[in-house]
C-alpha positions in Angstrom: 20.6 9.1 8.0 20.7 5.6 9.5 18.3 2.9 10.8 18.3 1.5 14.0 16.6 -2.5 13.5 15.6 -5.0 16.1 13.2 -8.1 15.7 12.5 -10.8 18.1 11.2 -14.1 16.4 9.8 -17.5 17.8 9.4 -20.5 14.9 8.4 -23.5 16.0 7.7 -26.9 13.2 4.6 -29.5 13.3 6.5 -32.3 11.3 3.3 -34.4 10.7 1.7 -31.9 8.7 5.2 -30.5 7.5 4.2 -27.2 8.2 6.8 -24.6 9.9 4.9 -21.6 12.2 7.3 -18.4 12.8 5.8 -15.2 14.7 8.3 -11.8 14.7 7.9 -8.5 16.4 9.8 -6.1 14.1 11.1 -2.6 14.8 12.7 -0.1 12.8 13.8 3.2 13.4 14.7 5.9 11.3 16.9 8.7 12.4 18.4 12.4 10.8 16.2 11.7 7.9 16.5 13.8 4.7 13.9 16.7 4.9 13.5 19.7 2.3 10.7 22.6 2.5 10.6 26.2 1.9 12.2 28.6 4.1 11.0 31.6 2.8 7.3 30.5 2.7 5.1 33.5 3.8 3.4 34.1 7.1 -0.6 33.7 6.8 -2.0 37.6 6.8 -3.9 39.8 4.9 -1.5 42.1 3.3 0.5 40.8 0.0 2.1 37.8 -0.1 5.8 38.8 -0.6 6.2 41.7 2.4 5.3 38.4 4.8 8.5 36.4 3.6 10.6 35.6 6.4 13.6 36.2 3.9 11.8 39.4 2.5 13.9 42.2 4.6 16.8 40.4 3.1 16.4 40.6 -0.2 12.7 41.7 -1.6 13.1 39.5 -4.7 13.5 36.2 -3.1 10.8 33.9 -3.6 10.4 30.2 -3.0 14.1 29.1 -1.1 14.4 25.2 -0.7 16.1 24.5 2.7 17.5 20.6 3.4 18.5 19.3 6.1 18.3 15.8 7.9 16.2 15.8 11.2 13.4 13.6 9.8 12.4 11.0 12.1 10.6 7.6 11.9 9.5 4.6 13.7 7.9 1.0 11.7 6.7 -1.3 14.7 4.7 -4.8 13.2 3.9 -8.0 14.3 4.0 -11.0 11.6 2.7 -14.1 11.3 3.9 -16.7 8.6 3.0 -20.0 7.9 4.7 -22.5 5.7 3.5 -25.8 4.2 6.1 -27.4 3.2 5.2 -29.7 0.0 3.7 -32.8 0.6 1.1 -34.6 -0.7 1.2 -32.6 -3.5 0.4 -29.3 -1.8 2.9 -26.4 -0.4 1.3 -23.2 0.4 2.8 -19.9 2.5 0.5 -17.9 4.5 1.6 -15.0 5.8 0.1 -11.6 7.7 1.9 -8.5 8.8 -0.1 -6.0 11.3 1.9 -2.8 11.0 1.8 0.7 12.1 4.8 3.7 10.4 5.0 7.2 11.6 6.8 10.0 10.1 7.4 13.6 10.1 8.9 13.6 6.5 7.5 13.0 3.4 8.9 10.1 1.2 11.8 11.1 -0.8 10.3 10.4 -4.1 7.3 11.1 -3.2 4.0 9.5 -3.7 0.4 9.5 -1.4 -1.9 12.6 -1.0 -0.5 14.1 1.3 -1.2 17.8 0.8 0.9 20.9 2.4 4.1 19.1 3.4 5.3 21.1 5.7 2.1 22.8 6.4 4.0 25.2 8.6 7.4 25.2 8.1 8.0 27.1 11.5 6.1 23.9 13.5 7.6 20.3 11.7 6.9 18.5 15.0 3.2 18.8 13.6 3.9 17.3 10.7 4.1 13.6 12.9 1.6 11.6 11.8 1.0 8.5 9.8 2.8 7.7 7.2 2.0 7.4 3.4 3.1 4.0 3.4 1.2 3.1 6.5 -0.6 -0.1 5.8 -2.3 -1.8 9.0 -3.1 -4.9 7.6 -1.7 -7.2 4.9 -2.4 -10.8 4.0 -1.2 -13.1 1.5 -1.0 -16.7 0.4 0.4 -18.9 -1.9 0.8 -21.7 -2.9 1.1 -24.6 -5.5 -1.1 -27.4 -5.9 -0.7 -31.3 -8.1 -3.6 -32.1 -9.0 -4.2 -36.2 -8.2 -6.3 -37.0 -12.0 -5.2 -39.5 -13.8 -2.9 -41.4 -11.1 -5.2 -44.5 -10.8 -7.2 -44.5 -13.7 -3.8 -44.6 -15.9 -3.5 -48.6 -15.1 -6.7 -49.4 -17.0 -5.5 -47.5 -20.2 -2.7 -50.1 -21.4 -0.9 -47.0 -23.2 -1.3 -44.6 -20.3 -3.0 -42.5 -22.2 -5.3 -41.4 -19.7 -2.9 -40.4 -17.1 -0.6 -38.7 -20.0 -4.0 -36.3 -20.7 -5.6 -36.0 -16.9 -2.2 -36.4 -14.6 0.6 -34.2 -13.4 -2.1 -31.0 -13.9 -0.8 -28.0 -11.1 -2.0 -24.7 -10.8 -0.8 -21.8 -8.2 -1.8 -18.8 -7.1 -0.9 -15.8 -5.0 -3.9 -13.9 -2.9 -3.3 -10.2 -1.5 -5.7 -8.6 0.8 -4.9 -5.7 2.4 -6.1 -2.3 4.6 -6.0 1.1 2.5 -3.2 3.7 2.2 -3.6 6.8 4.7 -4.0 10.6 3.3 -5.1 14.2 3.9 -8.0 16.5 3.9 -7.1 19.8 2.6 -8.6 23.1 2.3 -10.4 23.4 -1.0 -9.8 27.2 -0.7 -6.8 27.8 1.8 -7.1 30.3 4.8 -3.9 31.3 4.6 -3.5 33.5 1.7 -0.4 32.1 0.0 -0.1 28.8 0.5 -2.1 25.4 0.7 -3.3 24.4 4.2 -5.6 22.0 5.8 -9.2 22.5 7.8 -9.5 22.1 11.2 -11.4 18.4 13.1 -13.6 18.5 14.9 -15.3 15.6 15.6 -14.9 11.5 14.8 -14.6 10.8 11.3 -17.4 8.3 9.6 -16.8 6.2 6.7 -20.1 5.7 4.4 -17.6 3.7 2.8 -19.5 4.3 -0.6 -18.0 5.5 -4.0 -20.4 8.7 -3.5 -19.5 9.1 0.2 -16.1 7.2 1.2 -15.8 10.1 4.2 -18.0 12.3 6.0 -17.1 16.1 5.4 -18.9 17.0 8.2 -15.6 16.2 10.9 -14.1 19.1 9.4 -14.3 22.6 9.5 -12.8 26.0 8.3 -10.1 27.8 10.3 -10.4 31.2 10.8 -8.8 33.7 8.3 -5.5 33.9 8.0 -4.5 30.7 10.4 -3.5 27.2 10.2 -5.8 24.3 10.6 -5.3 21.8 13.0 -5.9 18.8 11.2 -2.3 16.4 11.4 -1.0 14.8 8.5 -2.4 11.2 6.6 -5.5 11.3 9.0 -7.6 9.5 6.5 -7.2 6.0 5.3 -8.2 5.2 1.5 -9.5 1.9 0.3 -8.5 -1.6 0.5 -7.2 -4.0 -1.9 -8.0 -7.4 -2.8 -6.4 -8.8 -5.5 -6.5 -13.2 -7.0 -3.5 -13.8 -9.2 -3.5 -17.8 -10.4 -2.3 -20.2 -13.6 -2.8 -23.5 -14.7 -0.4 -25.6 -16.1 0.9 -29.2 -17.2 3.4 -30.8 -19.0 3.0 -33.3 -21.3 5.9 -35.2 -21.9 6.6 -36.9 -25.3 9.9 -38.5 -24.8 12.8 -38.5 -22.3 14.0 -34.4 -23.6 10.4 -33.9 -25.8 7.5 -32.3 -24.1 4.8 -30.0 -24.8 4.3 -27.5 -21.9 0.5 -25.5 -21.7 -0.5 -22.5 -19.4 -3.4 -20.4 -18.2 -2.6 -17.8 -16.7 -5.7 -15.2 -14.7 -4.4 -12.0 -13.7 -7.1 -10.5 -10.5 -9.3 -13.6 -11.6 -12.3 -12.6 -10.1 -12.3 -8.7 -11.7 -12.2 -7.3 -8.3 -11.8 -3.8 -8.4 -9.3 -1.5 -7.2 -10.5 1.6 -6.3 -8.2 5.3 -6.0 -8.2 7.7 -3.5 -11.4 9.4 -2.8 -11.6 13.3 -3.4 -9.7 15.3 -0.2 -10.5 18.9 -1.1 -12.4 20.1 1.6 -15.0 22.5 0.4 -15.4 20.6 -3.1 -18.7 19.9 -4.2 -17.4 16.3 -5.1 -15.1 15.6 -1.6 -15.5 12.0 -0.4 -16.5 10.6 -3.7 -14.0 8.1 -5.2 -14.1 8.3 -9.3 -10.9 6.6 -10.3 -9.7 3.1 -10.1 -6.1 1.7 -9.8 -4.5 -1.6 -11.1 -5.5 -3.4 -14.0 -9.1 -5.4 -14.7 -9.1 -9.0 -15.1 -6.2 -10.2 -18.4 -6.6 -13.5 -19.6 -3.1 -15.6 -21.0 -3.1 -18.8 -22.3 0.5 -20.5 -24.2 2.1 -23.2 -25.4 5.2 -24.0 -25.6 7.4 -27.1 -27.1 10.6 -27.7 -25.6 13.1 -30.7 -27.5 
């Protein structure tokens, strides 16, 4: 396997604002990617399973046969925008946005996602070309550090500098992440191939009510004729997006030159935004389209005090 990579980048600095803006067009082509499938997968039909296996005439006792190949292909294209605010006036921040599209015809080597049968038909690998399970169309990240200006002027009114010692020097930082959902495949609750899993037929555009009871409308799919494969491609549906904001508040209380207390309060998923899992993908199931799981963790708070000497 090997990859071909290319990019075009334009960068500009706005000096008075201590700001650097960068735009980039990115491409990555994967070639001769690793793939494996069952070369003895039974051909759809009404008869017993084993006689419909391609290698039955060679060895009737042979069942699943793993066939390894390196003929997979992948493509990744992206537009990236970055705004880097260098530290000045107590503030630094980096904003990043990416629009991207990832396409392939092989599964990831370590799995993941809800791809359904892959390949659906090992005699038609070309039909597996579709959205990759890592195809994240939009992703926005923001990280920042802000030093509060509290106490700096008030300390002049206090001979011992107590006001500045207590109020001054507080900092906060955080990371905000927002991204669209990952793709997944619709599959048939009851396969029509009589021996392997299969996908449904697509009969119309998919609508997304975007509710937990019906994330997508199953009316866009139908059951294929008996002993045939469905015409729906891989990873044609998209699950829920995610939003997460982690932040912290901290301050160093200097006792002497090499002696200090550090106080830190941290909040993960500070707004307790739920992160939902993928909906039920099984066409024909009573719960198809419903979301019944969450991923990630709810809000977590922690505080710490450290003495350095």
